[in-house]
C-alpha positions in Angstrom: 67.3 49.8 155.4 64.6 47.2 154.8 64.0 45.0 151.8 61.4 47.5 150.6 63.9 50.4 150.6 64.5 52.1 147.3 67.4 54.5 146.8 66.2 57.8 145.4 67.3 61.4 145.3 65.9 64.0 147.6 63.6 66.6 146.2 63.6 70.4 146.8 60.2 70.3 148.5 61.1 67.5 150.9 64.5 68.6 152.3 64.5 68.5 156.1 67.3 69.7 158.3 68.6 68.0 161.4 70.2 70.4 163.9 73.9 71.0 163.0 73.9 68.1 160.5 74.1 69.3 156.9 72.0 67.4 154.4 73.6 65.9 151.3 70.7 63.8 150.0 68.4 60.9 150.6 69.8 57.4 150.8 66.5 55.6 150.8 63.2 55.0 152.4 61.1 52.0 153.4 57.8 51.3 155.1 58.9 52.8 158.4 61.5 55.5 157.9 63.6 57.7 155.7 67.4 57.6 155.7 69.4 60.7 154.7 73.1 61.1 154.1 74.4 64.1 156.0 77.7 65.7 157.1 78.6 66.3 160.8 80.6 69.6 160.5 82.0 69.3 164.1 83.8 66.1 163.3 84.0 66.5 159.6 82.5 63.1 158.9 79.7 61.6 156.9 76.8 60.3 158.9 73.4 58.7 158.2 70.3 60.1 159.8 67.0 58.1 160.1 63.7 59.7 160.8 60.2 58.1 161.1 57.8 58.7 158.3 55.7 61.9 158.8 52.5 59.8 158.2 53.3 57.7 161.2 54.0 60.7 163.3 50.7 62.3 162.4 48.8 59.2 163.6 50.8 59.3 166.9 48.2 61.2 168.9 49.3 59.8 172.2 53.0 60.5 171.7 53.8 56.8 172.3 55.7 56.4 169.0 58.0 59.4 169.9 58.6 58.1 173.4 59.5 54.6 172.3 61.7 56.0 169.6 63.7 58.0 172.1 63.9 55.1 174.6 65.2 52.7 171.9 67.7 55.3 170.7 69.1 55.7 174.3 69.6 51.9 174.3 71.3 51.9 170.9 73.5 54.8 171.9 75.2 52.6 174.6 76.4 50.1 172.0 79.8 50.4 170.4 81.0 47.4 168.6 82.8 46.6 165.3 79.9 44.5 164.1 77.2 47.1 164.7 76.2 50.3 162.9 76.8 52.5 165.8 74.5 55.3 166.8 76.1 58.7 167.6 73.3 61.1 168.5 69.5 61.6 168.6 67.4 64.7 168.5 64.2 66.3 167.2 63.7 68.8 164.4 60.3 70.6 163.9 58.6 67.8 165.9 60.3 65.0 164.0 62.5 62.7 166.1 65.7 61.4 164.4 68.8 59.6 165.2 72.3 59.9 163.8 74.3 56.8 163.0 77.5 55.6 161.4 77.6 55.9 157.6 78.8 52.5 156.3 80.5 52.2 152.9 79.4 48.8 151.8 76.6 46.6 150.6 73.6 45.0 152.2 74.1 41.3 152.7 70.9 40.6 150.8 72.2 42.5 147.8 75.5 40.7 148.0 73.8 37.3 148.0 71.6 38.4 145.1 74.6 39.5 143.1 77.1 36.7 143.9 75.0 33.7 144.9 75.6 31.4 147.9 78.8 31.7 149.9 81.3 28.9 150.5 81.0 27.3 153.9 84.1 28.8 155.5 83.4 32.5 154.6 79.7 32.0 155.5 80.7 30.8 159.0 83.1 33.8 159.3 80.2 36.1 158.4 77.9 34.4 160.8 80.5 34.7 163.6 80.6 38.5 163.1 76.8 38.7 163.1 76.6 36.7 166.3 79.3 38.8 167.9 77.2 41.9 167.2 74.0 40.2 168.6 75.9 39.2 171.7 76.8 42.8 172.4 73.3 44.2 172.1 71.9 41.2 174.1 74.3 42.0 176.9 72.7 45.4 177.1 69.2 44.0 177.3 68.3 44.9 173.6 66.6 42.4 171.3 66.9 43.1 167.6 63.7 41.5 166.5 64.2 42.3 162.9 67.4 40.6 161.9 67.6 39.8 158.1 70.0 40.2 155.2 68.6 43.6 154.4 69.5 44.8 157.9 73.1 43.5 157.7 75.7 45.7 156.0 78.9 44.1 154.7 81.8 46.6 154.6 84.5 46.7 151.9 86.8 44.5 154.0 84.0 41.9 154.5 82.9 42.8 158.1 79.2 42.4 158.8 77.5 45.3 160.7 74.0 45.0 162.1 71.6 47.9 161.5 68.2 49.0 162.6 68.1 47.3 165.9 67.4 50.6 167.6 63.8 50.7 166.4 63.2 47.0 166.1 60.7 46.7 169.0 58.9 49.7 167.7 58.6 48.4 164.2 57.7 44.8 165.1 54.8 45.4 167.4 53.3 48.9 168.1 53.3 50.1 164.6 51.1 47.2 163.5 48.3 49.2 165.2 48.3 51.6 162.3 47.8 48.9 159.7 51.4 48.8 158.5 53.0 45.5 157.5 56.3 45.3 159.4 59.5 43.8 157.9 59.5 40.4 156.4 58.0 37.3 158.1 60.7 35.0 156.6 63.1 35.5 159.5 60.6 35.6 162.4 60.8 33.0 165.1 57.7 30.8 165.9 57.0 32.8 169.1 57.2 36.1 167.1 54.7 34.8 164.5 52.3 34.1 167.4 52.7 37.5 168.9 54.2 36.1 172.0 57.0 37.7 174.1 60.4 37.3 172.5 64.0 37.4 173.9 67.5 37.0 172.5 66.7 33.4 171.3 64.4 34.9 168.7 67.3 36.8 167.3 69.4 33.6 167.3 66.6 31.8 165.3 66.8 34.7 162.7 70.6 34.3 162.6 70.1 30.6 161.8 67.7 31.5 158.9 70.3 34.0 157.6 73.1 31.5 157.8 70.9 28.9 155.9 70.4 31.5 153.1 74.1 32.5 152.9 75.1 28.8 152.4 72.3 27.6 150.1 71.3 30.8 148.3 67.7 29.8 149.0 65.1 31.2 151.5 64.7 28.8 154.4 61.0 29.7 154.6 59.2 31.1 151.6 55.7 31.3 150.1 53.2 33.4 148.2 51.8 35.1 151.4 52.9 36.0 154.9 50.5 33.4 156.3 52.0 30.6 154.2 55.5 31.5 155.4 54.5 31.7 159.0 52.8 28.3 158.7 56.1 26.9 157.5 57.9 28.4 160.4 55.4 27.1 162.9 55.7 23.6 161.4 59.4 23.6 162.2 62.7 23.4 160.3 63.3 19.7 160.1 61.6 19.2 156.8 63.1 22.3 155.2 66.6 21.3 156.2 66.1 17.8 155.0 64.9 19.1 151.6 67.9 21.4 151.2 69.9 18.8 149.4 73.6 19.3 148.5 73.4 23.0 149.0 73.5 22.5 152.8 76.7 20.7 154.1 76.0 17.8 156.4 78.4 19.2 159.0 76.1 22.3 159.3 72.8 20.6 159.6 72.9 19.7 163.3 73.8 23.3 164.2 71.0 24.7 162.1 68.5 22.2 163.5 69.3 23.5 167.0 69.3 27.2 166.0 65.9 26.8 164.2 64.2 24.6 166.9 60.6 25.6 167.3 60.9 25.5 171.1 63.2 28.4 172.3 64.4 26.2 175.2 65.9 23.7 172.7 67.8 26.4 170.7 71.1 28.0 171.5 70.6 30.1 174.6 73.2 32.7 173.8 75.0 34.2 170.8 78.3 32.9 172.3 77.0 29.3 172.5 76.0 29.6 168.8 79.4 30.9 167.9 81.1 28.0 169.8 79.1 25.5 167.8 80.1 27.2 164.5 83.8 27.3 165.5 83.7 23.5 166.1 82.7 22.8 162.5 85.4 21.2 160.3 85.1 23.3 157.2 87.7 21.0 155.5 85.2 18.1 155.6 82.8 19.7 153.2 84.2 23.0 152.0 82.6 24.5 148.9 84.8 25.6 146.1 85.4 29.3 146.2 87.3 29.5 142.9 84.4 31.2 141.1 84.0 33.9 143.7 84.3 37.5 142.5 85.4 38.8 145.9 89.1 38.1 146.8 88.3 38.4 150.5 85.9 35.5 150.4 88.6 33.3 148.9 91.1 34.5 151.5 88.8 33.9 154.5 87.9 30.4 153.2 91.5 29.4 152.7 92.6 30.7 156.0 89.9 29.0 158.0 90.3 25.7 156.2 94.0 25.7 156.7 93.5 26.7 160.4 91.6 23.5 160.9 94.3 21.5 159.1 97.0 23.0 161.3 95.2 22.1 164.5 92.1 24.3 165.1 91.7 28.1 165.3 92.5 28.4 168.9 95.8 26.7 168.6 97.2 29.7 166.7 98.0 31.5 170.0 99.6 28.5 171.8 103.4 28.4 172.1 105.0 27.5 168.8 106.7 24.1 168.7 109.2 22.8 166.2 107.4 20.5 163.8 108.4 16.9 163.3 110.1 16.5 159.9 112.8 14.8 158.1 116.1 16.6 158.4 119.0 17.1 155.9 122.7 17.5 156.5 122.8 21.0 155.1 123.7 23.6 157.8 121.2 26.3 158.4 122.0 29.6 156.8 121.1 32.7 158.8 118.2 34.7 157.4 118.7 38.4 157.2 115.7 40.5 157.8 114.4 42.2 154.7 113.8 45.5 156.5 114.6 46.8 160.0 111.7 46.5 162.5 109.6 49.7 162.9 109.1 48.9 166.6 110.0 46.1 169.0 108.4 43.1 167.4 107.1 40.4 169.7 109.3 37.3 170.4 107.6 35.5 167.5 110.5 36.5 165.2 113.4 35.2 167.4 112.8 31.4 167.4 116.1 29.5 167.8 116.4 26.1 166.0 116.9 23.2 168.3 119.5 21.7 166.1 122.0 23.3 163.6 120.1 21.7 160.7 117.4 22.8 158.2 114.2 20.9 158.5 112.7 19.9 155.2 109.0 20.4 155.0 106.7 17.8 153.6 105.1 18.6 150.3 101.7 19.1 152.0 103.2 21.6 154.4 105.0 23.5 151.7 101.7 23.9 149.9 100.1 25.1 153.1 102.8 27.7 153.6 102.6 29.0 150.1 98.8 29.3 150.3 98.9 30.9 153.8 101.3 33.5 152.5 98.9 34.3 149.7 96.1 34.5 152.2 98.1 37.0 154.3 98.8 39.2 151.3 95.1 39.1 150.4 94.1 40.1 153.9 96.5 43.0 153.9 95.1 44.3 150.6 91.6 44.3 152.1 92.6 45.8 155.4 92.1 42.7 157.6 95.4 43.1 159.5 94.8 41.9 163.1 91.0 41.9 163.2 89.7 40.9 166.6 87.5 38.1 165.2 87.8 36.1 162.0 90.8 35.5 159.8 93.5 38.1 159.4 96.9 38.6 157.9 98.5 38.2 161.4 96.8 34.9 161.9 98.0 33.6 158.5 101.6 34.6 159.3 101.3 32.9 162.7 100.2 29.7 161.0 103.1 29.8 158.6 105.5 30.1 161.5 103.9 27.2 163.3 104.7 25.1 160.2 108.0 26.7 159.3 109.5 28.8 162.3 112.2 30.3 160.1 110.1 31.4 157.2 111.7 34.7 156.1 108.6 36.0 154.3 106.4 35.5 157.4 108.9 37.1 159.7 109.3 40.1 157.4 105.5 40.2 157.0 105.0 40.5 160.7 107.4 43.3 161.0 105.7 45.2 158.2 102.3 44.4 159.5 103.1 45.9 162.9 103.7 49.3 161.3 100.6 49.0 159.1 98.4 48.4 162.2 99.6 51.7 163.7 98.8 53.4 160.4 95.4 51.8 160.2 94.5 53.0 163.7 95.5 56.5 162.9 93.5 56.4 159.7 90.4 55.2 161.4 90.8 57.9 164.1 91.2 60.6 161.4 87.9 59.3 159.8 86.2 59.8 163.2 85.7 56.1 163.7 87.0 55.9 167.3 85.3 52.6 168.2 86.9 50.7 165.3 90.2 52.5 165.9 90.2 51.3 169.5 89.3 47.7 168.6 92.1 47.7 166.0 94.6 49.1 168.5 93.7 46.6 171.2 94.0 43.7 168.7 97.4 45.2 167.6 98.6 45.2 171.2 97.5 41.6 171.7 99.4 40.6 168.5 102.5 42.8 169.2 102.6 43.3 173.0 106.1 45.0 172.9 105.0 47.7 170.5 105.1 51.0 172.4 103.4 52.8 169.5 100.4 50.5 169.6 100.3 50.6 173.4 100.3 54.4 173.4 97.5 54.5 170.8 95.4 52.1 172.8 95.8 54.2 175.9 95.0 57.4 174.1 91.7 56.0 172.7 90.4 54.5 176.0 
């Protein structure tokens, strides 16, 4: 839904039907379309159905709008990704084309930023990583979003961003201007888009940089009293705006944003993956914002996990073979740690580390603090459903970091055993909700984390 969307109830005189889908009510409407909440009786799941405004269809004497709508929906239907609002179906009812998409329980990123203000650097980077992952998927299929903005990014209850409305982005950004309709918001347009030139995936990456700027600073990167004023700012370039951002924009992020927002597309990131790599190299510990005032526990959890990941030796080091840390030893013999509960399945070798010497290694005070905080992060992730998420911080990652610091930590070992069972339950829950794509992603991530689990391997094979 666009920034102009307003949630309102449906009326008795304006109650369309869409094939087999049973209408519940209207979710909202914007300049281009109307979104309805419906039920799919075949799969017993809630879906969202979007249809173009009747006024636009009336003016479509050549049938071009309908043809482009169907073509874009075919492209969107090929996409299945955890960071995208997936499209299930498309059809036509009484001459009105529509498409059926995933119903997301969550909040628009724009509304989230309005309610809670700017995000700390680490969770903002994690959010941006998910957004770029979704963009990378649609770009690989030859689709350009062309209308990326906070109002088109939904944030689920567990903090995952999902891109929406890319299926009609080309339709809404060019052809519909012929009927005198102002399309979207110019604040996130690339310079070439402002000039009406051809655009490609680099235009989406420019918009992603603008969104990231807004997440971190709580301010619009480009703003003004009119669309022309905003587009003039965009055409002048981002150097001055980033320089004037002040303390709200961490120094470590400025070089990345300058490249993402370069006026010349050739000087920007050339792919979503290149942008993600640049973000992953940022040391969030160097200028992390305080997240103590956040009202969302998952923001604190992600921030702490990523900051500590850097301190422990980078994100990617988490999956390297665990080595015994160097520390001062004591003369007290090691006492065997009894598992708190029997494993529900064959847990990966992570829980069978043998000490090199029959001594207990004393952790430094800094490492003790890291371990305690990581255990809290793991528990917070479990509470919000981030068990073994394919990207970003998760409970599994937090437990792994604990064991890199303290290979015999009983809480981490027990947590991994419990987590393995929870992943299987989570996969089955997603499948019961009709969310097969997310169930498969979770199952694959579970197998990667617990490769000896027959339960997760069976679930993964069944879903493929």
